[in-house]
BALOBA-1460 file (C-alpha; in Angstrom, 3 decimals):
// residues 211
<rec num="1" residu="m" x="54.432" y="-32.994" z="-18.069"/>
<rec num="2" residu="q" x="53.006" y="-30.751" z="-15.330"/>
<rec num="3" residu="s" x="53.722" y="-31.983" z="-11.733"/>
<rec num="4" residu="p" x="50.662" y="-32.564" z="-9.493"/>
<rec num="5" residu="c" x="49.534" y="-29.625" z="-7.313"/>
<rec num="6" residu="v" x="50.731" y="-29.917" z="-3.696"/>
<rec num="7" residu="v" x="47.921" y="-30.094" z="-1.199"/>
<rec num="8" residu="d" x="48.139" y="-27.315" z="1.348"/>
<rec num="9" residu="t" x="44.625" y="-27.360" z="2.890"/>
<rec num="10" residu="v" x="42.624" y="-30.118" z="4.492"/>
<rec num="11" residu="i" x="38.924" y="-29.960" z="5.070"/>
<rec num="12" residu="f" x="37.501" y="-32.449" z="7.625"/>
<rec num="13" residu="d" x="33.956" y="-33.584" z="8.005"/>
<rec num="14" residu="l" x="33.170" y="-33.968" z="11.695"/>
<rec num="15" residu="g" x="30.523" y="-36.582" z="12.433"/>
<rec num="16" residu="n" x="32.012" y="-40.060" z="12.331"/>
<rec num="17" residu="v" x="35.381" y="-38.715" z="11.206"/>
<rec num="18" residu="l" x="36.433" y="-36.786" z="14.278"/>
<rec num="19" residu="i" x="33.394" y="-37.148" z="16.544"/>
<rec num="20" residu="q" x="31.347" y="-40.315" z="17.059"/>
<rec num="21" residu="w" x="27.696" y="-39.830" z="16.201"/>
<rec num="22" residu="n" x="24.844" y="-42.397" z="16.145"/>
<rec num="23" residu="p" x="21.358" y="-42.039" z="17.475"/>
<rec num="24" residu="r" x="21.605" y="-45.659" z="18.613"/>
<rec num="25" residu="h" x="23.925" y="-44.610" z="21.431"/>
<rec num="26" residu="l" x="20.826" y="-42.934" z="22.907"/>
<rec num="27" residu="f" x="18.032" y="-45.103" z="21.797"/>
<rec num="28" residu="t" x="19.449" y="-48.448" z="22.974"/>
<rec num="29" residu="k" x="19.074" y="-46.959" z="26.436"/>
<rec num="30" residu="i" x="15.423" y="-46.028" z="25.700"/>
<rec num="31" residu="f" x="14.371" y="-49.231" z="23.921"/>
<rec num="32" residu="g" x="16.518" y="-51.633" z="25.896"/>
<rec num="33" residu="d" x="16.579" y="-55.152" z="24.416"/>
<rec num="34" residu="d" x="13.855" y="-54.337" z="21.842"/>
<rec num="35" residu="e" x="16.205" y="-53.696" z="18.881"/>
<rec num="36" residu="a" x="13.446" y="-54.179" z="16.301"/>
<rec num="37" residu="a" x="11.338" y="-51.458" z="17.935"/>
<rec num="38" residu="m" x="14.386" y="-49.147" z="17.949"/>
<rec num="39" residu="e" x="15.200" y="-49.769" z="14.376"/>
<rec num="40" residu="h" x="11.514" y="-49.208" z="13.360"/>
<rec num="41" residu="f" x="11.537" y="-45.834" z="15.202"/>
<rec num="42" residu="l" x="14.803" y="-44.757" z="13.511"/>
<rec num="43" residu="s" x="13.612" y="-45.809" z="10.056"/>
<rec num="44" residu="e" x="9.968" y="-44.740" z="10.199"/>
<rec num="45" residu="v" x="9.627" y="-42.010" z="12.821"/>
<rec num="46" residu="c" x="12.863" y="-40.079" z="13.324"/>
<rec num="47" residu="n" x="14.745" y="-41.288" z="10.274"/>
<rec num="48" residu="a" x="17.796" y="-39.851" z="8.445"/>
<rec num="49" residu="e" x="15.746" y="-37.810" z="6.057"/>
<rec num="50" residu="w" x="13.827" y="-36.147" z="8.977"/>
<rec num="51" residu="n" x="17.083" y="-35.395" z="10.760"/>
<rec num="52" residu="e" x="18.689" y="-33.975" z="7.587"/>
<rec num="53" residu="q" x="16.009" y="-31.275" z="7.539"/>
<rec num="54" residu="q" x="17.486" y="-29.987" z="10.841"/>
<rec num="55" residu="d" x="20.961" y="-30.126" z="9.318"/>
<rec num="56" residu="r" x="19.545" y="-27.977" z="6.519"/>
<rec num="57" residu="g" x="18.269" y="-25.408" z="9.008"/>
<rec num="58" residu="r" x="14.782" y="-26.462" z="9.981"/>
<rec num="59" residu="p" x="14.110" y="-25.463" z="13.623"/>
<rec num="60" residu="w" x="13.945" y="-28.420" z="16.051"/>
<rec num="61" residu="k" x="10.703" y="-27.090" z="17.457"/>
<rec num="62" residu="e" x="9.095" y="-27.402" z="14.036"/>
<rec num="63" residu="a" x="10.674" y="-30.829" z="13.410"/>
<rec num="64" residu="i" x="9.381" y="-32.205" z="16.699"/>
<rec num="65" residu="a" x="5.885" y="-30.888" z="16.159"/>
<rec num="66" residu="d" x="5.817" y="-32.405" z="12.686"/>
<rec num="67" residu="a" x="6.899" y="-35.825" z="13.887"/>
<rec num="68" residu="v" x="4.559" y="-35.823" z="16.909"/>
<rec num="69" residu="a" x="1.659" y="-34.932" z="14.641"/>
<rec num="70" residu="r" x="2.425" y="-37.907" z="12.438"/>
<rec num="71" residu="h" x="3.387" y="-40.354" z="15.203"/>
<rec num="72" residu="p" x="1.681" y="-39.238" z="18.465"/>
<rec num="73" residu="a" x="2.315" y="-42.595" z="20.181"/>
<rec num="74" residu="h" x="6.127" y="-41.874" z="19.949"/>
<rec num="75" residu="e" x="5.979" y="-38.316" z="21.394"/>
<rec num="76" residu="s" x="8.271" y="-38.979" z="24.330"/>
<rec num="77" residu="n" x="10.895" y="-40.672" z="22.079"/>
<rec num="78" residu="i" x="10.648" y="-37.940" z="19.485"/>
<rec num="79" residu="r" x="11.244" y="-35.278" z="22.176"/>
<rec num="80" residu="a" x="14.247" y="-37.259" z="23.502"/>
<rec num="81" residu="y" x="15.815" y="-37.084" z="20.098"/>
<rec num="82" residu="f" x="16.498" y="-33.361" z="20.766"/>
<rec num="83" residu="d" x="16.382" y="-33.188" z="24.576"/>
<rec num="84" residu="r" x="18.969" y="-36.011" z="24.984"/>
<rec num="85" residu="w" x="20.805" y="-35.354" z="21.720"/>
<rec num="86" residu="e" x="24.179" y="-35.157" z="23.462"/>
<rec num="87" residu="e" x="23.948" y="-38.802" z="24.313"/>
<rec num="88" residu="m" x="24.347" y="-39.610" z="20.580"/>
<rec num="89" residu="i" x="27.951" y="-38.313" z="20.600"/>
<rec num="90" residu="p" x="29.790" y="-40.468" z="23.106"/>
<rec num="91" residu="g" x="33.213" y="-39.097" z="22.304"/>
<rec num="92" residu="e" x="35.917" y="-38.298" z="19.781"/>
<rec num="93" residu="i" x="37.596" y="-40.662" z="17.333"/>
<rec num="94" residu="e" x="41.060" y="-40.544" z="18.902"/>
<rec num="95" residu="g" x="43.058" y="-41.730" z="15.957"/>
<rec num="96" residu="t" x="41.726" y="-38.994" z="13.704"/>
<rec num="97" residu="v" x="42.086" y="-36.252" z="16.305"/>
<rec num="98" residu="k" x="45.804" y="-37.299" z="16.552"/>
<rec num="99" residu="i" x="46.105" y="-36.901" z="12.783"/>
<rec num="100" residu="l" x="44.449" y="-33.526" z="13.003"/>
<rec num="101" residu="e" x="46.929" y="-32.501" z="15.734"/>
<rec num="102" residu="q" x="49.835" y="-33.688" z="13.628"/>
<rec num="103" residu="l" x="48.637" y="-31.739" z="10.595"/>
<rec num="104" residu="r" x="48.286" y="-28.670" z="12.854"/>
<rec num="105" residu="d" x="51.899" y="-29.164" z="14.014"/>
<rec num="106" residu="l" x="52.937" y="-29.115" z="10.309"/>
<rec num="107" residu="n" x="51.148" y="-25.753" z="9.894"/>
<rec num="108" residu="v" x="48.715" y="-27.307" z="7.348"/>
<rec num="109" residu="r" x="45.632" y="-25.053" z="6.763"/>
<rec num="110" residu="l" x="42.693" y="-26.770" z="8.450"/>
<rec num="111" residu="l" x="39.005" y="-26.201" z="7.823"/>
<rec num="112" residu="a" x="35.834" y="-28.202" z="8.606"/>
<rec num="113" residu="l" x="32.617" y="-28.675" z="6.704"/>
<rec num="114" residu="t" x="29.792" y="-30.461" z="8.443"/>
<rec num="115" residu="n" x="26.173" y="-31.380" z="8.038"/>
<rec num="116" residu="w" x="24.924" y="-30.417" z="11.561"/>
<rec num="117" residu="s" x="22.077" y="-28.546" z="13.107"/>
<rec num="118" residu="a" x="22.764" y="-24.949" z="14.168"/>
<rec num="119" residu="e" x="20.857" y="-25.683" z="17.361"/>
<rec num="120" residu="t" x="23.070" y="-28.545" z="18.545"/>
<rec num="121" residu="f" x="26.468" y="-27.591" z="17.219"/>
<rec num="122" residu="h" x="27.282" y="-25.506" z="20.310"/>
<rec num="123" residu="i" x="27.180" y="-28.796" z="22.372"/>
<rec num="124" residu="a" x="30.033" y="-30.202" z="20.318"/>
<rec num="125" residu="e" x="31.944" y="-26.895" z="20.483"/>
<rec num="126" residu="a" x="31.781" y="-26.997" z="24.276"/>
<rec num="127" residu="r" x="32.816" y="-30.629" z="24.535"/>
<rec num="128" residu="f" x="35.648" y="-30.917" z="22.002"/>
<rec num="129" residu="p" x="38.544" y="-28.421" z="22.362"/>
<rec num="130" residu="f" x="40.101" y="-29.551" z="19.004"/>
<rec num="131" residu="l" x="37.347" y="-27.811" z="17.134"/>
<rec num="132" residu="k" x="39.195" y="-24.592" z="18.012"/>
<rec num="133" residu="w" x="42.168" y="-25.831" z="15.907"/>
<rec num="134" residu="f" x="40.292" y="-25.071" z="12.705"/>
<rec num="135" residu="e" x="40.672" y="-21.787" z="10.950"/>
<rec num="136" residu="g" x="36.968" y="-21.975" z="10.201"/>
<rec num="137" residu="i" x="34.030" y="-24.388" z="10.378"/>
<rec num="138" residu="v" x="31.135" y="-24.261" z="7.877"/>
<rec num="139" residu="v" x="28.012" y="-25.688" z="9.550"/>
<rec num="140" residu="s" x="25.222" y="-26.638" z="7.190"/>
<rec num="141" residu="g" x="22.370" y="-25.655" z="9.657"/>
<rec num="142" residu="r" x="23.829" y="-22.085" z="9.875"/>
<rec num="143" residu="e" x="24.180" y="-21.722" z="6.152"/>
<rec num="144" residu="r" x="20.924" y="-23.478" z="5.251"/>
<rec num="145" residu="l" x="22.793" y="-25.570" z="2.756"/>
<rec num="146" residu="i" x="23.659" y="-29.230" z="3.103"/>
<rec num="147" residu="q" x="26.107" y="-31.608" z="1.532"/>
<rec num="148" residu="p" x="26.232" y="-32.872" z="-1.193"/>
<rec num="149" residu="d" x="24.678" y="-29.666" z="-2.630"/>
<rec num="150" residu="p" x="27.398" y="-28.045" z="-4.784"/>
<rec num="151" residu="a" x="26.491" y="-24.635" z="-3.321"/>
<rec num="152" residu="i" x="28.003" y="-25.527" z="0.074"/>
<rec num="153" residu="f" x="31.290" y="-26.584" z="-1.490"/>
<rec num="154" residu="n" x="31.330" y="-23.380" z="-3.517"/>
<rec num="155" residu="l" x="30.636" y="-21.433" z="-0.327"/>
<rec num="156" residu="i" x="33.669" y="-22.764" z="1.572"/>
<rec num="157" residu="i" x="35.873" y="-22.319" z="-1.524"/>
<rec num="158" residu="e" x="34.828" y="-18.730" z="-1.880"/>
<rec num="159" residu="r" x="34.809" y="-17.857" z="1.807"/>
<rec num="160" residu="y" x="38.223" y="-19.085" z="2.482"/>
<rec num="161" residu="h" x="39.698" y="-18.331" z="-0.995"/>
<rec num="162" residu="l" x="40.711" y="-21.977" z="-1.559"/>
<rec num="163" residu="r" x="42.451" y="-23.503" z="-4.517"/>
<rec num="164" residu="p" x="40.242" y="-26.611" z="-4.898"/>
<rec num="165" residu="e" x="43.043" y="-28.630" z="-6.637"/>
<rec num="166" residu="a" x="45.249" y="-27.974" z="-3.581"/>
<rec num="167" residu="t" x="42.491" y="-28.916" z="-1.051"/>
<rec num="168" residu="a" x="41.788" y="-32.378" z="0.346"/>
<rec num="169" residu="f" x="38.318" y="-33.091" z="1.652"/>
<rec num="170" residu="i" x="37.788" y="-35.967" z="4.161"/>
<rec num="171" residu="d" x="34.332" y="-37.524" z="4.698"/>
<rec num="172" residu="d" x="32.861" y="-40.839" z="5.698"/>
<rec num="173" residu="s" x="30.012" y="-40.323" z="3.110"/>
<rec num="174" residu="v" x="30.859" y="-41.374" z="-0.465"/>
<rec num="175" residu="r" x="28.292" y="-39.076" z="-1.898"/>
<rec num="176" residu="n" x="29.833" y="-36.098" z="-0.163"/>
<rec num="177" residu="v" x="33.327" y="-37.120" z="-1.259"/>
<rec num="178" residu="e" x="32.064" y="-37.402" z="-4.807"/>
<rec num="179" residu="a" x="30.533" y="-33.917" z="-4.536"/>
<rec num="180" residu="a" x="33.797" y="-32.483" z="-3.364"/>
<rec num="181" residu="e" x="35.579" y="-34.126" z="-6.303"/>
<rec num="182" residu="r" x="33.096" y="-32.449" z="-8.674"/>
<rec num="183" residu="a" x="34.201" y="-29.187" z="-7.023"/>
<rec num="184" residu="e" x="37.681" y="-30.175" z="-8.144"/>
<rec num="185" residu="m" x="38.892" y="-30.980" z="-4.636"/>
<rec num="186" residu="r" x="40.837" y="-34.154" z="-3.726"/>
<rec num="187" residu="g" x="38.253" y="-36.411" z="-2.144"/>
<rec num="188" residu="v" x="39.321" y="-38.800" z="0.633"/>
<rec num="189" residu="h" x="36.749" y="-41.454" z="1.768"/>
<rec num="190" residu="f" x="37.242" y="-41.906" z="5.484"/>
<rec num="191" residu="r" x="37.220" y="-45.599" z="6.554"/>
<rec num="192" residu="g" x="39.370" y="-45.319" z="9.702"/>
<rec num="193" residu="p" x="42.310" y="-43.370" z="11.084"/>
<rec num="194" residu="d" x="44.966" y="-45.862" z="9.918"/>
<rec num="195" residu="e" x="43.845" y="-45.735" z="6.269"/>
<rec num="196" residu="l" x="43.496" y="-41.967" z="6.461"/>
<rec num="197" residu="r" x="47.037" y="-41.651" z="7.739"/>
<rec num="198" residu="a" x="48.244" y="-43.665" z="4.739"/>
<rec num="199" residu="q" x="46.207" y="-41.618" z="2.280"/>
<rec num="200" residu="l" x="47.526" y="-38.352" z="3.651"/>
<rec num="201" residu="r" x="51.092" y="-39.648" z="3.570"/>
<rec num="202" residu="a" x="50.556" y="-40.591" z="-0.060"/>
<rec num="203" residu="m" x="49.588" y="-36.917" z="-0.721"/>
<rec num="204" residu="g" x="52.932" y="-35.821" z="0.662"/>
<rec num="205" residu="f" x="52.136" y="-34.936" z="4.285"/>
<rec num="206" residu="s" x="54.986" y="-35.834" z="6.630"/>
<rec num="207" residu="l" x="52.899" y="-37.779" z="9.137"/>
<rec num="208" residu="p" x="54.550" y="-40.548" z="11.200"/>
<rec num="209" residu="e" x="53.681" y="-44.042" z="10.046"/>
<rec num="210" residu="g" x="52.124" y="-45.078" z="13.307"/>
<rec num="211" residu="s" x="49.732" y="-43.318" z="15.704"/>
């Protein structure tokens, strides 16, 4: 019986794995106690599908113009989505960053693959020094490809000459994890740093039991 392949490369998603991201961090300030109005705005005006188009490479100028044309009464809030975008990322997820640091200390090959607008990613790069720990980061908005499209997984495999069966992919999105598994990577659904640590230890990484 052939022994399982040893994992030597770990690919991290960034948003809500290493970096907190949620538009509500911004819009609770704008809408105050009117949670219903905020949720209506985020589901009907600047919703996930609209935002994903920027992650796929649509320019923010075009996105804002489109949303304002459809919802002129919300123009100021639509513009805030981009102008105050940094307020949506209040900080890092400390437990996961610690795991990343420990993997780096073990000389594990580290890459990142993220659905993120090319026009806002520089903000994260300036704020979070640990992004420099990665050998490379594939940003969907720069490539004009977005997860779970198989093409973006093929791109990172080919660009970095990966062996998929020896590569773990970590993401909080089940659909992205399943897409990575279809590309023959080992998918890891992120539900929190403690569970991630246990999952990586089970793969054979010599991480300490605690944080």
